[in-house]
Backbone bond lengths (Angstrom), bond angles and torsions (degrees), N, CA, C in turn:
res aa  C-N    CA-C-N  psi(-1)  N-CA   C-N-CA  omega(-1)  CA-C   N-CA-C  phi
1 M - - - 1.447 - - 1.530 110.42 -
2 K 1.342 116.29 -39.76 1.449 120.61 -179.60 1.528 110.89 -62.86
3 R 1.346 116.27 -39.43 1.469 120.42 178.21 1.516 110.75 -63.51
4 T 1.331 116.77 -42.35 1.459 121.07 -179.81 1.526 110.51 -61.32
5 L 1.333 117.13 -44.16 1.461 120.33 179.03 1.521 111.19 -64.04
6 T 1.328 117.18 -38.43 1.465 120.62 177.80 1.519 110.57 -63.26
7 I 1.316 117.44 -44.49 1.460 121.86 179.84 1.524 110.73 -63.23
8 V 1.326 116.94 -43.95 1.464 120.71 179.06 1.530 110.49 -63.37
9 A 1.339 117.96 -40.49 1.467 121.63 179.29 1.525 111.14 -64.33
10 I 1.326 117.18 -41.77 1.467 120.89 177.86 1.519 110.23 -63.38
11 A 1.332 116.57 -45.46 1.464 120.21 179.63 1.528 111.22 -61.22
12 A 1.327 118.04 -42.19 1.467 121.38 179.62 1.527 110.98 -64.39
13 A 1.330 117.20 -41.33 1.467 120.73 179.30 1.521 111.06 -64.26
14 L 1.321 116.25 -39.81 1.459 119.24 -179.98 1.523 111.84 -70.63
15 L 1.320 117.12 -35.07 1.465 120.03 175.93 1.525 110.17 -61.95
16 A 1.312 116.28 -43.72 1.463 120.04 -179.88 1.523 111.42 -65.90
17 S 1.334 117.46 -38.79 1.465 120.76 -176.89 1.524 113.04 -76.71
18 S 1.322 117.67 -12.55 1.460 119.54 -177.61 1.530 112.90 -96.44
19 A 1.322 118.60 14.82 1.464 121.87 179.26 1.521 111.88 -61.06
20 A 1.314 117.90 -35.68 1.468 121.38 178.86 1.522 110.54 -63.38
21 R 1.316 116.75 -39.91 1.473 120.63 178.02 1.530 109.95 -62.94
22 A 1.320 116.81 -39.01 1.459 120.45 179.02 1.521 110.95 -63.55
23 Q 1.334 118.53 -38.93 1.460 122.10 179.31 1.526 110.86 -66.51
24 E 1.348 117.28 -34.16 1.467 122.42 179.52 1.518 112.41 -62.91
25 T 1.332 116.97 -33.22 1.458 121.48 -168.67 1.522 113.08 -106.60
26 K 1.319 118.88 24.81 1.460 121.95 -177.60 1.531 113.39 -64.23
27 T 1.318 118.98 -18.16 1.450 120.95 -175.49 1.517 113.50 -77.14
28 K 1.323 119.72 -20.64 1.458 120.22 179.90 1.523 110.23 -95.47
29 P 1.345 118.08 153.67 1.464 121.24 -179.63 1.529 111.66 -62.20
30 A 1.322 117.02 151.47 1.464 121.81 179.96 1.518 110.96 -60.81
31 G 1.313 115.69 137.77 1.451 121.16 175.75 1.510 115.58 87.77
32 V 1.310 118.76 -6.99 1.466 121.14 -178.71 1.527 108.62 -74.36
33 I 1.338 116.18 127.09 1.455 122.10 -177.28 1.528 108.82 -101.31
34 V 1.326 116.94 82.09 1.470 122.50 177.46 1.522 108.83 -140.76
35 G 1.316 116.34 164.30 1.457 121.20 174.60 1.512 114.73 70.25
36 R 1.330 118.32 38.26 1.462 120.59 -178.81 1.531 112.57 -93.61
37 S 1.304 118.39 -6.07 1.460 121.54 -178.52 1.525 110.47 -57.33
38 G 1.350 116.80 128.44 1.449 121.74 -179.22 1.512 114.49 86.52
39 Y 1.327 118.59 0.38 1.458 122.68 179.49 1.523 110.01 -113.32
40 A 1.322 115.16 158.71 1.456 121.42 174.54 1.519 108.96 -102.72
41 N 1.314 115.75 153.27 1.451 123.25 -177.69 1.530 107.25 -130.57
42 L 1.330 118.07 114.68 1.457 121.75 179.14 1.514 109.43 -93.07
43 G 1.322 116.07 132.55 1.455 120.69 178.58 1.513 111.83 -124.87
44 V 1.317 117.12 138.90 1.455 123.81 172.39 1.518 107.17 -131.66
45 G 1.314 115.51 145.27 1.449 117.59 -178.70 1.507 112.58 -169.44
46 G 1.294 114.46 -173.76 1.454 121.82 179.60 1.502 109.87 -149.61
47 G 1.303 114.91 175.51 1.443 118.28 -179.24 1.514 111.95 -173.84
48 Y 1.311 114.12 -166.14 1.454 122.55 -177.30 1.516 108.61 -136.26
49 M 1.318 116.72 123.28 1.459 122.12 177.94 1.524 108.90 -98.67
50 V 1.326 115.90 147.94 1.461 121.39 177.12 1.521 109.65 -114.78
51 N 1.307 116.77 150.75 1.468 125.33 175.50 1.515 113.65 51.32
52 P 1.280 121.27 71.11 1.455 129.61 6.14 1.529 111.51 -85.02
53 E 1.316 115.88 153.81 1.459 121.03 -179.56 1.520 110.32 -75.42
54 M 1.339 116.33 127.04 1.469 120.96 178.50 1.513 110.19 -166.04
55 G 1.326 115.19 161.45 1.453 121.60 175.59 1.519 110.26 -79.04
56 L 1.325 116.03 161.41 1.459 122.03 -175.17 1.518 109.32 -139.67
57 G 1.328 117.57 136.94 1.457 123.39 173.11 1.518 109.14 -120.77
58 L 1.326 116.86 144.27 1.462 121.75 -176.58 1.524 111.16 -133.96
59 V 1.325 115.95 142.60 1.455 122.31 171.07 1.521 106.36 -140.10
60 S 1.334 117.34 128.84 1.463 120.01 178.77 1.523 109.77 -140.38
61 L 1.314 115.03 154.29 1.453 121.70 175.70 1.522 106.85 -132.11
62 D 1.310 116.30 109.52 1.459 121.91 -178.43 1.517 109.60 -101.62
63 Y 1.332 117.29 123.31 1.460 121.20 173.20 1.523 106.85 -101.09
64 F 1.332 116.46 120.58 1.459 120.97 -175.76 1.530 110.98 -83.71
65 I 1.330 115.87 112.06 1.461 122.99 176.16 1.523 108.81 -72.80
66 T 1.316 115.63 -43.96 1.462 122.89 171.76 1.527 106.11 -125.07
67 D 1.320 118.36 -178.24 1.456 121.13 178.51 1.531 111.51 -67.45
68 E 1.346 117.87 -17.52 1.460 121.28 -175.42 1.522 114.96 -116.62
69 I 1.340 119.48 -13.94 1.463 122.11 -176.14 1.524 109.85 -122.11
70 A 1.348 115.23 128.56 1.463 121.49 -179.86 1.530 109.96 -131.10
71 V 1.334 115.20 153.29 1.462 122.13 174.99 1.522 108.08 -132.54
72 G 1.325 116.20 155.62 1.454 118.56 176.25 1.504 113.56 163.04
73 P 1.334 116.42 177.66 1.464 121.25 -179.55 1.529 111.87 -79.30
74 Y 1.322 114.10 154.65 1.458 122.53 -177.91 1.530 107.09 -138.77
75 I 1.318 117.59 118.85 1.457 122.61 -179.21 1.522 107.69 -115.70
76 H 1.314 116.14 132.23 1.457 119.65 178.90 1.520 109.13 -140.85
77 F 1.308 115.09 148.33 1.461 122.04 -176.54 1.512 107.99 -151.73
78 G 1.312 116.00 156.18 1.445 118.45 179.36 1.504 112.49 -171.27
79 G 1.309 114.33 175.05 1.447 119.84 178.97 1.505 111.70 -178.51
80 G 1.298 113.83 165.88 1.445 121.66 178.54 1.509 108.52 170.45
81 A 1.317 116.84 143.56 1.463 122.78 -176.31 1.531 108.10 55.30
82 D 1.320 118.14 -122.22 1.462 121.81 179.88 1.519 112.39 -102.63
83 N 1.311 118.34 14.39 1.461 122.49 -175.80 1.519 111.00 -110.43
84 S 1.331 116.15 145.86 1.461 120.62 172.75 1.517 108.97 -155.85
85 F 1.334 115.78 157.63 1.459 121.01 177.62 1.514 109.51 -158.69
86 W 1.317 115.97 161.57 1.456 123.46 167.68 1.519 106.53 -150.21
87 G 1.312 116.10 146.52 1.452 120.29 -178.58 1.509 112.28 -148.82
88 V 1.321 115.09 156.21 1.456 123.02 177.32 1.519 107.26 -133.57
89 S 1.326 115.50 136.05 1.463 118.80 178.17 1.519 109.98 -149.20
90 G 1.314 115.32 162.76 1.452 122.32 169.71 1.515 107.48 -95.84
91 Q 1.312 117.49 136.95 1.463 121.90 -174.76 1.526 111.23 -122.53
92 V 1.302 114.73 151.58 1.462 123.22 166.50 1.523 105.69 -118.68
93 K 1.333 116.18 132.68 1.470 121.41 -177.48 1.518 108.99 -124.30
94 Y 1.329 116.05 132.85 1.462 121.72 176.72 1.523 107.98 -116.83
95 C 1.344 116.40 120.96 1.472 123.60 -177.08 1.526 108.83 -125.91
96 P 1.318 119.55 86.28 1.466 119.44 -178.37 1.525 112.19 -66.87
97 E 1.325 115.50 143.97 1.460 121.13 177.81 1.530 108.50 -83.47
98 L 1.317 116.43 128.54 1.464 121.34 177.71 1.517 109.55 -82.70
99 T 1.312 117.70 140.08 1.467 120.59 -179.86 1.527 111.31 -76.66
100 V 1.303 118.03 -28.53 1.461 121.92 -175.52 1.528 112.53 -83.78
101 N 1.329 117.68 -43.01 1.460 121.48 -173.70 1.529 110.35 -130.70
102 K 1.316 117.69 110.96 1.472 122.83 -178.30 1.528 112.34 -82.09
103 N 1.342 119.12 -6.11 1.460 122.38 179.26 1.529 112.50 -89.74
104 V 1.325 117.62 -7.96 1.460 122.28 -176.70 1.524 109.59 -125.58
105 R 1.330 115.87 136.13 1.463 121.17 176.33 1.521 109.70 -136.48
106 P 1.326 118.47 119.47 1.467 119.38 170.05 1.531 107.98 -73.69
107 Y 1.322 117.66 159.03 1.461 119.71 178.01 1.529 111.00 -148.13
108 L 1.324 114.77 154.95 1.460 124.26 172.84 1.518 107.57 -128.46
109 T 1.333 117.19 141.41 1.465 121.32 178.06 1.524 110.01 -131.64
110 A 1.320 115.15 151.28 1.466 121.71 173.97 1.515 107.59 -152.14
111 G 1.323 116.14 148.19 1.449 118.91 -178.51 1.505 113.31 -159.73
112 I 1.329 114.63 -179.69 1.457 122.33 176.04 1.519 108.04 -144.32
113 G 1.326 115.81 141.79 1.454 120.65 -179.66 1.506 110.65 -173.72
114 F 1.331 115.69 -147.91 1.457 119.82 177.57 1.519 109.26 -137.47
115 I 1.331 114.58 159.35 1.457 121.38 -178.43 1.525 108.92 -138.88
116 D 1.316 115.92 140.44 1.457 122.81 176.46 1.527 106.93 -106.35
117 L 1.320 116.30 115.01 1.462 122.35 -175.38 1.521 110.91 -108.75
118 D 1.312 116.41 140.71 1.456 122.65 171.74 1.528 105.96 -135.07
119 F 1.329 115.28 82.78 1.463 121.41 -176.80 1.521 109.21 -107.26
120 K 1.318 116.10 142.40 1.464 120.43 -176.69 1.524 112.55 -65.92
121 R 1.334 118.43 -20.80 1.462 119.21 -179.27 1.535 112.23 -81.59
122 H 1.337 117.69 -1.29 1.464 122.47 176.01 1.522 109.44 -112.07
123 D 1.300 116.21 169.51 1.469 120.67 -179.83 1.521 111.85 -87.83
124 G 1.284 118.37 46.12 1.459 121.27 177.76 1.518 112.26 118.54
125 R 1.298 113.72 -169.55 1.460 122.75 -175.49 1.525 110.12 -81.81
126 F 1.343 116.38 142.29 1.462 121.01 174.43 1.519 109.80 -151.87
127 T 1.324 116.07 157.89 1.462 123.37 -179.76 1.520 108.59 -116.05
128 T 1.312 116.48 138.79 1.462 121.44 -178.42 1.529 109.60 -149.23
129 F 1.327 116.01 174.78 1.457 120.89 177.09 1.514 110.83 -69.46
130 L 1.340 115.31 155.12 1.463 122.43 -178.89 1.519 108.84 -136.07
131 F 1.317 115.50 136.42 1.464 122.46 175.39 1.527 108.09 -126.87
132 P 1.348 117.64 87.87 1.463 119.53 179.39 1.532 111.16 -81.68
133 V 1.304 116.27 132.84 1.464 122.25 174.19 1.522 107.94 -132.71
134 G 1.319 116.35 149.95 1.446 118.80 -179.33 1.509 112.42 -170.34
135 G 1.296 113.93 -175.62 1.456 120.79 179.28 1.509 109.69 -169.72
136 G 1.316 114.99 166.93 1.454 119.46 179.65 1.506 111.81 174.05
137 I 1.327 115.05 -157.01 1.464 122.17 -177.94 1.523 108.54 -134.57
138 E 1.330 115.24 136.51 1.464 122.53 176.40 1.536 107.94 -109.41
139 F 1.342 116.94 132.06 1.459 123.30 -179.60 1.525 109.30 -114.74
140 G 1.336 117.92 122.59 1.462 121.52 179.45 1.516 111.40 -74.76
141 L 1.340 116.40 131.00 1.461 122.17 176.33 1.522 111.38 -102.42
142 S 1.336 115.81 -35.94 1.459 121.88 179.46 1.520 107.97 -150.62
143 D 1.335 116.39 -170.39 1.464 120.97 179.76 1.521 112.31 -62.51
144 I 1.327 117.08 -29.73 1.462 120.36 -174.07 1.527 114.43 -121.56
145 M 1.330 118.86 -4.62 1.458 120.56 -174.31 1.527 111.33 -126.99
146 S 1.340 114.78 142.59 1.462 120.36 175.80 1.526 109.00 -146.37
147 V 1.316 115.72 161.89 1.464 122.37 172.89 1.512 107.09 -115.92
148 E 1.328 115.46 155.41 1.456 119.12 179.65 1.519 110.73 -140.25
149 A 1.306 114.91 155.03 1.460 122.54 174.63 1.516 106.72 -136.87
150 G 1.330 116.31 139.14 1.451 117.72 -176.57 1.510 113.48 -161.41
151 A 1.316 113.71 -175.71 1.463 123.48 177.00 1.519 107.74 -123.29
152 L 1.322 116.51 145.45 1.453 122.12 -177.44 1.521 109.62 -133.33
153 Y 1.333 116.39 134.26 1.456 123.00 174.93 1.520 107.33 -120.64
154 E 1.313 116.68 124.01 1.456 120.87 178.67 1.517 107.82 -108.99
155 I 1.327 114.72 109.94 1.454 121.10 -175.73 1.529 108.10 -97.36
156 T 1.317 116.09 116.98 1.456 123.92 179.36 1.528 105.83 -152.25
157 E 1.308 119.32 -157.70 1.470 120.30 175.40 1.519 110.17 -61.32
158 D 1.319 117.12 -33.90 1.465 123.18 172.21 1.519 106.82 -113.56
159 T 1.312 118.02 110.00 1.461 120.85 178.70 1.521 108.50 -86.50
160 F 1.335 115.29 129.40 1.452 119.05 176.94 1.517 109.62 -139.85
161 S 1.324 115.75 163.22 1.459 120.68 -174.52 1.516 109.89 -137.62
162 G 1.335 114.48 165.75 1.449 118.48 179.71 1.512 112.27 -168.07
163 I 1.314 114.70 178.76 1.454 122.11 176.94 1.522 108.13 -115.06
164 T 1.329 116.87 148.39 1.454 121.43 -175.47 1.527 111.55 -135.48
165 V 1.309 116.18 154.16 1.461 123.74 170.02 1.515 106.80 -138.04
166 G 1.328 117.01 149.87 1.450 118.99 -177.81 1.505 113.92 -162.64
167 L 1.313 114.85 173.44 1.449 124.52 178.02 1.517 107.95 -120.24
168 R 1.329 118.00 136.71 1.461 122.94 -179.43 1.528 109.09 -124.44
169 V 1.341 116.03 140.45 1.452 122.43 179.54 1.512 108.19 -127.49
170 L 1.333 116.86 128.86 1.459 122.00 177.02 1.526 108.53 -81.29
171 L 1.320 116.67 125.73 1.470 121.20 -178.22 1.496 111.77 -93.73
């Protein structure tokens, strides 16, 4: 619960601090996801992992090199029953611009990092390499805010997958 409140507080602070960015982009229609090159995009979200079943929390910061390609850190954590984990990785994200609808962007992500696992089917806690891959769709709500839904696969000694939803704010 404490983590959730911290994430919500960070998201609220960033929303308030990005008012200047919103004033800059008044000329484009609301929800259009264009012109992100040179900007950072903070994302917070949650989800559900399967096998083992547990909740998932996500925090990412994408810096857009171009309007379609971003890089940045990706932090994820979760737990449920007797299982828990946390991981950190570097990610590359590809978000192609659709010609028909500028309010929607599909995306693919891939990364490398490490994960600390404490699963009941092992003899205690251990840390290993992590290769997170995923994809989904981002929907623009305003000039600076969007929501996303996706799927995530975490490839490590124990490969597991899940579904995610989140909120993103352009900084």
